C-alpha positions in Angstrom: 167.4 94.6 109.7 170.1 96.9 108.6 169.7 98.2 105.0 172.8 99.8 103.5 171.1 101.9 100.8 174.4 103.3 99.5 176.1 99.9 99.0 173.0 98.2 97.5 172.4 101.1 95.1 176.0 101.2 93.9 176.0 97.4 93.3 172.7 97.7 91.4 173.8 100.7 89.4 176.8 98.9 87.9 175.0 95.6 87.3 174.7 95.2 83.5 171.7 92.9 83.9 169.5 96.0 84.7 168.7 98.3 81.8 167.6 101.9 82.0 164.0 100.6 81.3 164.2 98.2 84.2 165.0 101.0 86.5 162.2 103.2 85.1 159.7 100.3 85.3 160.6 99.4 88.9 160.4 103.0 90.1 157.0 103.4 88.3 155.7 100.2 89.9 156.8 101.3 93.4 155.4 104.8 93.0 152.0 103.3 91.9 152.0 100.9 94.9 152.9 103.8 97.3 150.1 105.9 95.8 147.6 103.0 96.3 148.7 102.6 99.9 148.4 106.3 100.6 145.0 106.4 98.9 143.7 103.5 101.0 145.3 105.1 104.1 147.3 102.0 105.0 150.7 102.1 106.7 153.6 102.3 104.3 156.0 99.3 104.6 159.5 100.4 105.2 160.8 97.9 102.7 159.1 99.9 100.0 160.7 103.1 101.2 164.1 101.5 101.2 163.5 100.0 97.8 162.6 103.3 96.3 165.7 105.0 97.8 167.9 102.2 96.5 166.5 102.4 93.0 166.7 106.2 92.9 170.3 106.3 94.0 171.2 103.5 91.6 169.6 105.4 88.7 171.4 108.6 89.7 174.7 106.8 90.0 174.3 105.8 86.3 173.7 109.4 85.4 170.1 109.1 84.4 168.6 111.2 87.2 
């Protein structure tokens, strides 16, 4: 599986269907889940790492970072 973080984040950043709150809420949920995984000493799924990277880059592309 090849994940193009740059392409996906740019597409998401300019999608008018996502509000600033949507980005904040998604990142908060991901951070909470990653904290729970770390606390329980489980392996971190790479999908969550990629999702967080995509959301952070998209938020920064909008100028909200």
